[in-house]
VOLO-987661 format. One record per residue (C-alpha): residue in three letters; residue number from 1; x negated, y negated, z negated. Coordinates in steps of 0.25 Angstrom, whole numbers, plus 5000, padded with zeros to 4 digits. Layout:
<dolos>
<aa ALA, i NUM, east X, north Y, up Z>
...
</dolos>
This chain:
<dolos>
<aa MET, i 1, east 5045, north 4877, up 5089>
<aa ILE, i 2, east 5057, north 4877, up 5094>
<aa GLU, i 3, east 5062, north 4884, up 5108>
<aa VAL, i 4, east 5077, north 4881, up 5114>
<aa GLU, i 5, east 5078, north 4887, up 5128>
<aa GLY, i 6, east 5091, north 4885, up 5137>
<aa LEU, i 7, east 5099, north 4878, up 5125>
<aa SER, i 8, east 5113, north 4873, up 5128>
<aa LYS, i 9, east 5127, north 4867, up 5119>
<aa SER, i 10, east 5137, north 4863, up 5123>
<aa PHE, i 11, east 5149, north 4855, up 5118>
<aa LEU, i 12, east 5165, north 4854, up 5123>
<aa ILE, i 13, east 5168, north 4841, up 5118>
<aa LYS, i 14, east 5185, north 4842, up 5117>
<aa ARG, i 15, east 5196, north 4833, up 5118>
<aa ASP, i 16, east 5199, north 4823, up 5109>
<aa ILE, i 17, east 5209, north 4812, up 5102>
<aa PHE, i 18, east 5200, north 4799, up 5111>
<aa HIS, i 19, east 5199, north 4811, up 5124>
<aa PHE, i 20, east 5211, north 4820, up 5122>
<aa PHE, i 21, east 5214, north 4822, up 5138>
<aa LEU, i 22, east 5199, north 4825, up 5139>
<aa LEU, i 23, east 5195, north 4841, up 5145>
<aa PRO, i 24, east 5185, north 4845, up 5135>
<aa ARG, i 25, east 5171, north 4848, up 5140>
<aa ARG, i 26, east 5159, north 4852, up 5135>
<aa ILE, i 27, east 5145, north 4843, up 5135>
<aa TYR, i 28, east 5135, north 4849, up 5135>
<aa ALA, i 29, east 5122, north 4844, up 5124>
<aa LEU, i 30, east 5112, north 4853, up 5129>
<aa ASN, i 31, east 5109, north 4861, up 5143>
<aa SER, i 32, east 5100, north 4869, up 5142>
<aa VAL, i 33, east 5090, north 4865, up 5134>
<aa HIS, i 34, east 5074, north 4871, up 5133>
<aa LEU, i 35, east 5065, north 4864, up 5122>
<aa LYS, i 36, east 5054, north 4869, up 5116>
<aa VAL, i 37, east 5048, north 4862, up 5103>
<aa ASN, i 38, east 5033, north 4867, up 5099>
<aa ARG, i 39, east 5029, north 4870, up 5084>
<aa GLY, i 40, east 5023, north 4855, up 5079>
<aa GLU, i 41, east 5028, north 4847, up 5090>
<aa ALA, i 42, east 5037, north 4835, up 5088>
<aa LEU, i 43, east 5049, north 4834, up 5101>
<aa ALA, i 44, east 5056, north 4825, up 5102>
<aa LEU, i 45, east 5071, north 4825, up 5109>
<aa LEU, i 46, east 5074, north 4813, up 5117>
<aa GLY, i 47, east 5089, north 4808, up 5122>
<aa PRO, i 48, east 5100, north 4801, up 5124>
<aa ASN, i 49, east 5112, north 4804, up 5112>
<aa GLY, i 50, east 5120, north 4814, up 5118>
<aa ALA, i 51, east 5108, north 4823, up 5125>
<aa GLY, i 52, east 5108, north 4835, up 5116>
<aa LYS, i 53, east 5095, north 4832, up 5106>
<aa THR, i 54, east 5105, north 4832, up 5094>
<aa THR, i 55, east 5111, north 4847, up 5100>
<aa LEU, i 56, east 5098, north 4854, up 5104>
<aa LEU, i 57, east 5091, north 4850, up 5088>
<aa LYS, i 58, east 5105, north 4854, up 5080>
<aa ILE, i 59, east 5108, north 4869, up 5089>
<aa ILE, i 60, east 5092, north 4867, up 5088>
<aa CYS, i 61, east 5094, north 4869, up 5072>
<aa GLY, i 62, east 5103, north 4878, up 5073>
<aa LEU, i 63, east 5114, north 4866, up 5069>
<aa ILE, i 64, east 5122, north 4869, up 5080>
<aa LEU, i 65, east 5124, north 4882, up 5090>
<aa PRO, i 66, east 5118, north 4883, up 5108>
<aa GLU, i 67, east 5128, north 4888, up 5116>
<aa ARG, i 68, east 5114, north 4894, up 5124>
<aa GLY, i 69, east 5098, north 4893, up 5124>
<aa MET, i 70, east 5086, north 4899, up 5114>
<aa ILE, i 71, east 5081, north 4891, up 5101>
<aa LYS, i 72, east 5070, north 4896, up 5096>
<aa VAL, i 73, east 5067, north 4889, up 5084>
<aa LYS, i 74, east 5054, north 4892, up 5075>
<aa GLY, i 75, east 5049, north 4888, up 5060>
<aa GLY, i 76, east 5063, north 4884, up 5057>
<aa ALA, i 77, east 5070, north 4869, up 5058>
<aa ALA, i 78, east 5075, north 4858, up 5052>
<aa TYR, i 79, east 5086, north 4848, up 5058>
<aa PHE, i 80, east 5084, north 4832, up 5053>
<aa SER, i 81, east 5092, north 4823, up 5057>
<aa GLY, i 82, east 5091, north 4808, up 5057>
<aa GLU, i 83, east 5105, north 4803, up 5058>
<aa THR, i 84, east 5111, north 4811, up 5045>
<aa TYR, i 85, east 5106, north 4816, up 5032>
<aa GLY, i 86, east 5116, north 4825, up 5028>
<aa PHE, i 87, east 5112, north 4820, up 5010>
<aa TYR, i 88, east 5120, north 4819, up 4998>
<aa PRO, i 89, east 5121, north 4804, up 4996>
<aa GLN, i 90, east 5123, north 4803, up 4984>
<aa LEU, i 91, east 5112, north 4814, up 4980>
<aa THR, i 92, east 5098, north 4813, up 4978>
<aa ALA, i 93, east 5087, north 4815, up 4989>
<aa LYS, i 94, east 5080, north 4824, up 4980>
<aa GLN, i 95, east 5095, north 4833, up 4978>
<aa ASN, i 96, east 5099, north 4832, up 4991>
<aa LEU, i 97, east 5085, north 4839, up 4995>
<aa GLU, i 98, east 5085, north 4848, up 4986>
<aa PHE, i 99, east 5100, north 4852, up 4990>
<aa PHE, i 100, east 5098, north 4855, up 5003>
<aa ALA, i 101, east 5086, north 4865, up 5001>
<aa THR, i 102, east 5093, north 4872, up 4991>
<aa ILE, i 103, east 5102, north 4875, up 5006>
<aa TYR, i 104, east 5088, north 4883, up 5012>
<aa ASN, i 105, east 5086, north 4888, up 4998>
<aa LEU, i 106, east 5076, north 4882, up 4998>
<aa SER, i 107, east 5069, north 4883, up 4980>
<aa SER, i 108, east 5069, north 4873, up 4971>
<aa HIS, i 109, east 5051, north 4874, up 4972>
<aa GLN, i 110, east 5054, north 4872, up 4985>
<aa ILE, i 111, east 5062, north 4860, up 4987>
<aa ARG, i 112, east 5055, north 4853, up 4977>
<aa GLU, i 113, east 5043, north 4856, up 4984>
<aa ARG, i 114, east 5047, north 4852, up 4997>
<aa ILE, i 115, east 5056, north 4840, up 4991>
<aa LYS, i 116, east 5042, north 4836, up 4986>
<aa ASN, i 117, east 5034, north 4838, up 4997>
<aa TYR, i 118, east 5041, north 4830, up 5008>
<aa SER, i 119, east 5047, north 4816, up 5001>
<aa GLN, i 120, east 5035, north 4817, up 5001>
<aa ILE, i 121, east 5028, north 4818, up 5016>
<aa LEU, i 122, east 5042, north 4809, up 5017>
<aa GLU, i 123, east 5039, north 4798, up 5006>
<aa VAL, i 124, east 5051, north 4799, up 5000>
<aa GLU, i 125, east 5049, north 4798, up 4984>
<aa ASP, i 126, east 5064, north 4796, up 4976>
<aa LEU, i 127, east 5071, north 4808, up 4978>
<aa ASP, i 128, east 5082, north 4805, up 4969>
<aa LYS, i 129, east 5090, north 4796, up 4973>
<aa PRO, i 130, east 5104, north 4798, up 4978>
<aa PHE, i 131, east 5102, north 4799, up 4995>
<aa TRP, i 132, east 5110, north 4789, up 5000>
<aa GLN, i 133, east 5100, north 4779, up 4994>
<aa TYR, i 134, east 5090, north 4781, up 5004>
<aa SER, i 135, east 5086, north 4770, up 5014>
<aa THR, i 136, east 5089, north 4779, up 5028>
<aa GLY, i 137, east 5076, north 4781, up 5031>
<aa THR, i 138, east 5074, north 4789, up 5016>
<aa LYS, i 139, east 5086, north 4797, up 5020>
<aa HIS, i 140, east 5077, north 4800, up 5033>
<aa ARG, i 141, east 5066, north 4806, up 5027>
<aa LEU, i 142, east 5073, north 4812, up 5015>
<aa SER, i 143, east 5083, north 4822, up 5026>
<aa LEU, i 144, east 5071, north 4823, up 5032>
<aa LEU, i 145, east 5065, north 4828, up 5020>
<aa ARG, i 146, east 5075, north 4840, up 5019>
<aa THR, i 147, east 5073, north 4840, up 5031>
<aa LEU, i 148, east 5058, north 4845, up 5028>
<aa ILE, i 149, east 5062, north 4852, up 5016>
<aa LEU, i 150, east 5066, north 4862, up 5025>
<aa GLU, i 151, east 5052, north 4866, up 5031>
<aa LYS, i 152, east 5056, north 4869, up 5042>
<aa GLU, i 153, east 5045, north 4868, up 5057>
<aa ILE, i 154, east 5052, north 4861, up 5065>
<aa ILE, i 155, east 5062, north 4849, up 5063>
<aa ILE, i 156, east 5073, north 4845, up 5071>
<aa MET, i 157, east 5076, north 4830, up 5070>
<aa ASP, i 158, east 5088, north 4822, up 5076>
<aa GLU, i 159, east 5088, north 4807, up 5078>
<aa PRO, i 160, east 5078, north 4810, up 5069>
<aa THR, i 161, east 5075, north 4791, up 5066>
<aa LYS, i 162, east 5090, north 4788, up 5073>
<aa SER, i 163, east 5095, north 4781, up 5058>
<aa LEU, i 164, east 5081, north 4775, up 5056>
<aa ASP, i 165, east 5076, north 4759, up 5057>
<aa PRO, i 166, east 5065, north 4757, up 5065>
<aa LEU, i 167, east 5055, north 4758, up 5054>
<aa THR, i 168, east 5061, north 4769, up 5045>
<aa ALA, i 169, east 5061, north 4776, up 5061>
<aa LYS, i 170, east 5047, north 4774, up 5061>
<aa GLU, i 171, east 5044, north 4780, up 5049>
<aa PHE, i 172, east 5051, north 4793, up 5051>
<aa ARG, i 173, east 5046, north 4795, up 5066>
<aa LYS, i 174, east 5033, north 4794, up 5057>
<aa LEU, i 175, east 5037, north 4807, up 5047>
<aa MET, i 176, east 5042, north 4814, up 5059>
<aa GLN, i 177, east 5027, north 4812, up 5065>
<aa ARG, i 178, east 5024, north 4816, up 5053>
<aa LEU, i 179, east 5030, north 4830, up 5053>
<aa ALA, i 180, east 5028, north 4834, up 5065>
<aa LYS, i 181, east 5010, north 4831, up 5065>
<aa GLU, i 182, east 5006, north 4832, up 5050>
<aa PHE, i 183, east 5015, north 4844, up 5044>
<aa LYS, i 184, east 5017, north 4853, up 5060>
<aa LYS, i 185, east 5032, north 4851, up 5063>
<aa THR, i 186, east 5040, north 4854, up 5074>
<aa ILE, i 187, east 5049, north 4841, up 5077>
<aa LEU, i 188, east 5061, north 4840, up 5086>
<aa PHE, i 189, east 5067, north 4827, up 5086>
<aa ALA, i 190, east 5079, north 4821, up 5096>
<aa THR, i 191, east 5080, north 4806, up 5095>
<aa HIS, i 192, east 5081, north 4794, up 5103>
<aa PHE, i 193, east 5068, north 4784, up 5102>
<aa LEU, i 194, east 5057, north 4788, up 5109>
<aa GLU, i 195, east 5049, north 4782, up 5100>
<aa GLU, i 196, east 5052, north 4792, up 5090>
<aa ALA, i 197, east 5049, north 4802, up 5101>
<aa GLU, i 198, east 5035, north 4797, up 5104>
<aa THR, i 199, east 5032, north 4794, up 5091>
<aa VAL, i 200, east 5032, north 4810, up 5086>
<aa ALA, i 201, east 5036, north 4818, up 5095>
<aa ASP, i 202, east 5024, north 4829, up 5103>
<aa ARG, i 203, east 5036, north 4831, up 5114>
<aa ILE, i 204, east 5050, north 4824, up 5119>
<aa ALA, i 205, east 5064, north 4830, up 5126>
<aa ILE, i 206, east 5070, north 4821, up 5135>
<aa MET, i 207, east 5086, north 4825, up 5133>
<aa ASN, i 208, east 5098, north 4821, up 5139>
<aa ARG, i 209, east 5111, north 4828, up 5144>
<aa GLY, i 210, east 5107, north 4841, up 5136>
<aa GLU, i 211, east 5094, north 4845, up 5141>
<aa ILE, i 212, east 5079, north 4845, up 5140>
<aa LEU, i 213, east 5075, north 4832, up 5152>
<aa LEU, i 214, east 5060, north 4832, up 5148>
<aa ILE, i 215, east 5050, north 4838, up 5137>
<aa LYS, i 216, east 5036, north 4831, up 5138>
<aa ASN, i 217, east 5025, north 4829, up 5127>
<aa ILE, i 218, east 5024, north 4815, up 5121>
<aa LYS, i 219, east 5010, north 4812, up 5124>
<aa GLU, i 220, east 5012, north 4817, up 5140>
<aa ILE, i 221, east 5021, north 4804, up 5143>
<aa GLN, i 222, east 5016, north 4796, up 5152>
<aa THR, i 223, east 5027, north 4784, up 5153>
<aa SER, i 224, east 5035, north 4777, up 5141>
<aa LEU, i 225, east 5043, north 4790, up 5133>
<aa LYS, i 226, east 5054, north 4777, up 5136>
<aa ASP, i 227, east 5053, north 4779, up 5151>
<aa LEU, i 228, east 5052, north 4793, up 5149>
<aa TYR, i 229, east 5063, north 4797, up 5143>
<aa GLY, i 230, east 5072, north 4784, up 5152>
<aa GLU, i 231, east 5069, north 4790, up 5166>
<aa ILE, i 232, east 5073, north 4804, up 5160>
<aa ILE, i 233, east 5086, north 4801, up 5154>
<aa LYS, i 234, east 5088, north 4794, up 5167>
<aa ASN, i 235, east 5085, north 4803, up 5178>
<aa ASP, i 236, east 5091, north 4813, up 5169>
<aa ILE, i 237, east 5106, north 4805, up 5170>
<aa SER, i 238, east 5104, north 4802, up 5184>
</dolos>
């Protein structure tokens, strides 16, 4: 379970060689955000670029610190990014996974068993090739496998299918659904794709300019999600 109350975060934008004569200014990425993600549910953060989605996810995972507010994370959280992998390209997938697992003090037995189990679940068969030789889709699965090895209750996913082609993205969303429904993982993910939110999430939270404007159960949306999202963002801008 995740609870966020009154979370705020700002960044100081300093002058640079392209904007030397501009005064430094402070930009609020998050402004008194409140959010609760229940155990075992999937919640999608929807919003345009700069809405504050990534900042919120990174604060929840402890990657950056907030200025104000309270965060409770029960069950432990693991972070997954759909844009960066962080694998050593010349090492095999198995070597990468083993190296990563040792950082978290997992025993040799735990490492072997978890790699075996999760590679079967994610349908990754060959772990003995150098990482750079895998397709983008398989790299995505390997990155998710690395996240699952930690066996945390909560998975935080930032734009999980952003770099994938439509067919591969569809298959990856099926994996996300399976993690939520079959393995009872709590999933909080940020996405630009309305289809992804409708397919995977139980609830959606629409964000813009550092604030959550609406939280709603997918089943309660009477119009199309596209129309609802467009109306909320349009009203907030105006």
